[in-house]
N, C-alpha and C positions, 0 to 999 in steps of 0.2 A: 440845344448842345453843339457846341461847332466841330469838336474831336470827334473823327471816325470811329476810334477804338468806343468812345464810349457810346454810340449809337448801336456800332454791332453788340456788344456786351449788353444794352438794353433787349435786342432781342432775344441773345443766347441765355439771357437771364428765366427763359421760361423752362428751359433743360436744363435744370439744375439735379445735384446728386436728391432724391426724393424725401430725405432729413428734412431737409428746409422748405418743400413742398409742404410736408406734412406739419411742421408747426402753424403755417398758417389756415390749413385745412385737412384736419386729420381723416376725413373720408369725401372719397373722390372718387368720379367716375375715371375710367382709363379710354385712352384715346385709341392709343396704339402700345401692341408688343415688341418693340427692339430687341431681340436676342433674349437676355436674360433680364432685361431691362424695361420698365414702362415708361410712358409717355401718359402722365395726367390730364385729365379734359380742362381743368384750370391751368395745368401748362399752356395748352393750344390755345386756352380764352385769350389770356394773359397776352400772349404773343402776338394774336391778331389784336388787340387791342393798340399795342406797341406799334405795329406798322400803321392801323388807321391812324393814331395820334402823330405819326410822323409824317403823315400827307397831309394831316390838318384840311386846308380849304380846297387840296386839289383831290380828294375823298373819291371825286368823279372817275377818276382815271383808273381808279382801283374794279378789280373782278368783280363779279356777283358772289357773295359771302362765301357760297359751298366753293367756287375755284380757288377764291384768296384763301378758304381753310386747309385746301389740297395742298396749296402750295407753301405756305407755313408747315403745314404737318410734314410735307418733305424735306424742308429746309431743317426742322426736329431732330428728323429722322437721321439726316446725314452727322448733323453734332453730335447727337448719342452715339452713333456708330465711331466716330473719331475721337471721341473722349474715350471708349470704352477700350478703342484698339492701341489711344496712347499709354493710359493703364497697364493694358498688358504686354507692352513693349517696354515696359521700367520707365515711363516718363513720369514724374516725378516735379511738382511745384511747391515749393517752399513757401512759408508766410511772406520772409521777406521780400520774396521775389513778388508776390503779391501786393504787398505793402511799397513798392519801389513802384509799380503800376501805377498803382491809386495816388500816388504823388505827383506822377509826370501826368497823367490823365488831369488832375486837380491845376496843375502848372498850365498845362496846355490849350483851359479852356479858362485861364486869369481867374479860380478860385484859389481857396484854402481847401484843405481836407474840409473843416468841419459847410463851408458852402457847399462843399460837393456833397454831402450828408445832405442836407436841406434840400438839392437841387433833385435827390434822387426820391426823395420822401414827397416832392412838390408832383415828379412823375410816377410815383403810386410804386415803389420799389424799396424794400429794407436794404440795408447796407451789406445785412448777411445774404442777403439772394443776390446785391451786386459783387460781392466777393467771390461767390460761387463762378456767375459766369465770366467773371474773369481769370478765375483758374481752369476754368475749361478752355477759355480763349487763348492762354497760354502756353495750357498743355499740346492744343490743336497747334498752333505757331510750331512748337519743338518736334511733334510728329512729323508736319511736312519740311523742318528743315531737314530732320535725319531722312525722312525719301530723298530728298534732293542729292543729299549727301553721297545716298547711294547708291541713286538711279540715273542722275541729270551729270552727263560730260560734254562739255565743250571742247573743240580740238583746234589747234592752232592754224588749220585750215580753215574750217569755219570764223574764225575771228580774220585771217587776212580777208575771206571773200567779202564780209562782212563791210569791214571798214573799207576797203576798195570800192564798194557800191553805195555808201554812207548817202541819202538824200539831200545832203546840205542843211541841216541844222531844222526839217520842215516835220511839224507832228501835228497828228490827225487824232480830232477826239468822234469816237467813234462807239456804235452800240449795236446790237446784236438780236436775234430773235433764233433761239437754238429749238428744234424738234428731235428732241435726241432718240437714239436708236440703242436698244443695247448689243453686246457682244455676241457676234454670232445669230444676227437678224435674220430671221425667215422672209424668203420674199413677201408673205403677205404683210410682216410688219413694216420693211420696206415701203410697198406700197400704200400701205395708212399712213405713214409718216410723210412720204412727196406728195398726196393726196391732201394732208394738214396744210404743207407749207407753202403747196399753189396756193390753196387759200385764202391764207393769211396774206400773200402778195397781193392776191386780187382786192382782197380790203383795202389795203394799201395803196393799188393803184389808183381805184375809184374813188380815191379819197374819203372813205367810211369813217376810217379812225385814222391817228397818228401812230406814227411808228411805236413812241413811249408806250401810247394805252395799249396797242397789241403784243409787246411784249411783255407787260406785266400781265395780260389776259392769256397769251398764248405759250410763252416760251417754256419751255424745260430747265432751263439755265439757271446757275445760282444766283446769276445778277437781274434775274424775271422781276423781283419787285422792288429795284431801282430803274427799270424801265430796261433794262437791258444795257446799262449803262458800262463801256470797258476803259472808259478814262480816256488820258491823254496817251498816245502811245508816238514814238517814231518809226519809220519805214522797216526796221527790223524788228520791232517788237509785234506786228501786225501776222497774225496766223497766215500759213502761206499760201492758202486755198486763195487768199486776197491778197496780198500781198503785192501783185502786179499790177492790179487795177485801180487801188486805190491814189494812186497820184495824179490819175485822170478824171476821176469822179469831183463832180461838185457838191457845196453843202446842201446835205437834204437828200441826195440820191442813196435812191437805196440798192443795192447791187446782189442776186442770187437767184433762187437758190442754187446753192453748192451744198454738196455732199462732203462731209470730212471725217475724221476719227469718232467724234461724236453724235455725229449725223447730220439734218439739214441746215443748213444755216442762212438767213437774211442777214446780210451788212445795209448798216446805214453809217455815211461820214456826215457828222454834226458840224464839228467846224475846222478850219487848220487854222496853224499859226507858226509863225516863225520862231525856232528854240534860239536864236543866237549863233553865230558863229563860237565854234569851241578854237581859242588862239593856243599858241604851241607852248605858252606858257615858257617857263624859267629852266636852262638847261643846267644839270649838273652833272661834275665829275663823278663817274662811276669807276669800280676797278675790277677786276678779275686777276685772281687770285686762290693759289691752293693751301693749304697747311698742316702741318701735323700737329699733333696732339699729345703732351704727357701729361697725364693729372697728377697732382700732387706738389708740395712745395716743401717736401724733404730732398737729402743729401743723395738720398737714390734716385729721385726724379729728375734733379738735374744732370746727375751721371748719364741718367739713360738720354736724354737729349743732347748731352754733347758727344753722345757716340752717334744718335745719329744724324745729326750735324756732320759730323768728322767721315762718316760715310757718303754723304752726298757731296761734301769737299774731294772727296775720293774721285769721284768720280761716277758714282751709283744714281740712275733716275732716281729723280723726288719723288716719283709717283710710286715707284717699285716700294722706295722705302717709305711711303706712306702706308702703303697698302699692309706692309708686313708690322710696321710700327707704331702706326698712331693709336692714340686711344677713342678716339673720336668716330664710333660703330656709323654715324651717318653718312661721312665722308671716306671714310677709309677705304671703302669698294672703289671707289672713283678715283684713288691716289690722292684723296684731301680735297678736290676740285670743291672749291664752295661758289663756283657762278660766278656772275655780275653784281655786284654790292655796292651800297655808297659808304661814304667814310665809316661812320660810327654806326653802320646796321648790327654790329658786332662788338661794338662798346669803344669808348673813346680810345683806351690804351691799344686796344688791336688793330684800328683805325689810324691812329699816328704813325704806329711801326708800319702797315702797309704803302702810308702815304708817303713817306719818306724813303721807299724803293723805287727803282729805276724797274721797267719792265724787263723780265728776265733774272734778276736780282734774288737771292735769298737771303732772308735775315738771317742774322744772331739769334740766338735763343732768347725769346723775352717773355714774361712772368705777367698774367692777369688774374683773376680769380678762379676761371677753370683751371689754371694748369699753367704749365709751359709749352710754349709755341716757336716753331719753326714755318717762316710764310715764304712761300715764292709768289712772288707780283707776275703776273702773264700778260696784261694788257690794262689798258685807261681809255674809258673814250667819255664824250659828252652826250648826255642823254635829254631828250628833249621829254619833261617830264610831264607837260601835258598828253604829250602822244602815249606816253606810259598809263596814265588817266584815263585817257579817250578808249585803250586798248582795255582794260580794266573794266571802266563801262561798257563798253562790248561787249565781255566775258559775260557782266551780271545780267544783260540784256537781254543776250541769246539763252542763257543758262532759264532765264524767268520765262520766257517765250515755250521753252522745253518743257519745264515743269508744270506751266500750267495745262498742257494736253496732256501731260502724262500723270497727273494730279486727279486732274477730272475723269481719265481713266481709270484710276487708281480707284476712286470713289465711286464710280458705276458696279465694277469687281466688287468690291467691300457691298454694295447694295444688293447686290444682285446672289451674296453666297449669305446674307443675314435672312434670321427668320423673322419676318416681318407679319404681324398681325392689324390690320386696321380695321378698328372696330366702328361699328356702322353710325352709332352714336356722336361721332367725332364731328360728322359733317362734313367728314372729306372724302364723301361717294367717288369712285372714279380710281383714287391710287391704288395700285396695282399689289397684290401680296408678293413678296419678295422672296419666300421662301423656297 
C-alpha cells in the first residue's frame, strides 16, 4: 500500500469497538483493561502481525518479540484513550465521512473501491474492520484539531522572528530516540532514564547497532516502530532543543542526549535537501475600508440607510455612525472596519463599489444580498501574494511544532490519569500500570 493513511488504519484496526472483534472471535483473552474498555489478546496479536508484515524482509530490525508486543500494546492503549476521549467530548464521525475517506484512499492508491476491498482481504482484514479503524482515525484527527484550536496560539512576533531567520529553504530529514519521563519525574526516574539514554548512545558510538534499529528497540516515542523517523522538516519545524545545532551537523551524525519536555532525546540527521527558493509570486491590489450595513430590502431599510448617509455628509464621524447604526455585529464595534481585503472577498457587487472609490471617499448607498451598504475606502496597497502565502505557511509550521509538543504532553497526561491493567498473558511484561 502506498498511502500512509491506509498503513496507519491497518494498525489501528487492531483496536476496534468490540462488536467487530467479537464477530471474528466471540471468546478471547484480555491483553489490557483501559478504563472501562478492554484490548483483546486477538487485537494485540493482529497488530503485531501487521507490524511484522510491514517490515517484511527487514524483520531483523525489529526488537525481540516481548519488546515489540510492549510497544504495540502501548500504541493500542493510546489509540483507545484517544477514541474514548473523542467520544466523551462529542466527536462524531458520520457514515458519509467514512465513505468519502474510503474513496479518497482508493484513489490515492490507484484503486477502485472494489480493488481496495480485495487488497484488504489479501492483507487479512475484513472491510468492516477497516471501516471501524478509519472511523477511529477520523475521530482522533478531529480531537487533535479541537485541541489545536483551543490550545495553540502563534503570535505575530513569533511569525516575524521566524521569517527573518528562515534558513534559505534547506530541509532536514531527521529521526529521534526518546526515553520518556513522566510529569513530575522523581530523581530516581530521571537517573534511570539518563542511564538508559547514555547506554543507547554508547551502543551507537561503538557501532553495535544502527540508529533505526535502536529507535525501534529502545525509543518510547510514538514513532519508534518507524525507526524514529520524523520526516523532512524545515529549520522552523525542528524542536527548539535541536534547532541551533542541526545546521552544523553532517548526514548520519547523532546529537545528544538532550533533555526536553518529553524526556531525554537523541537526534540523527539523515539527509539534507534544498526545498527550492520561494519566489515572491504575483502582486495584487488590496483595499482597506469600513462599512455600514442595514439589513433588509424594503422601504424602511432604504430610508434608514439614506438617513445614515446624510449624517455622514453633514460631518459626523463615519466610525461613530457605524457604531450606532450598522447592523453588522462583527464590525460595528470597530467602527465598521473591514481590514485589508482583495476586491471580491466580500462578493463581486461589494468589490466593484469599493474599487470605484478614491481613498477617503464615501459611497452612495448600494444593495447586495446582505442588505444596504455604505462604504468608506481608507486605503489601497499592492500586496505580495507569495509573501502572504509564506506567512501563512510559517504560521502553520510553528503551530504544528507547538502542537506536536503539547499533544504529546496531553497524551502522557491522559495515559497517567487512566486506569490501565496490563494482563501478563499479553506478553508485554514491563509496561507499567498507569492507574
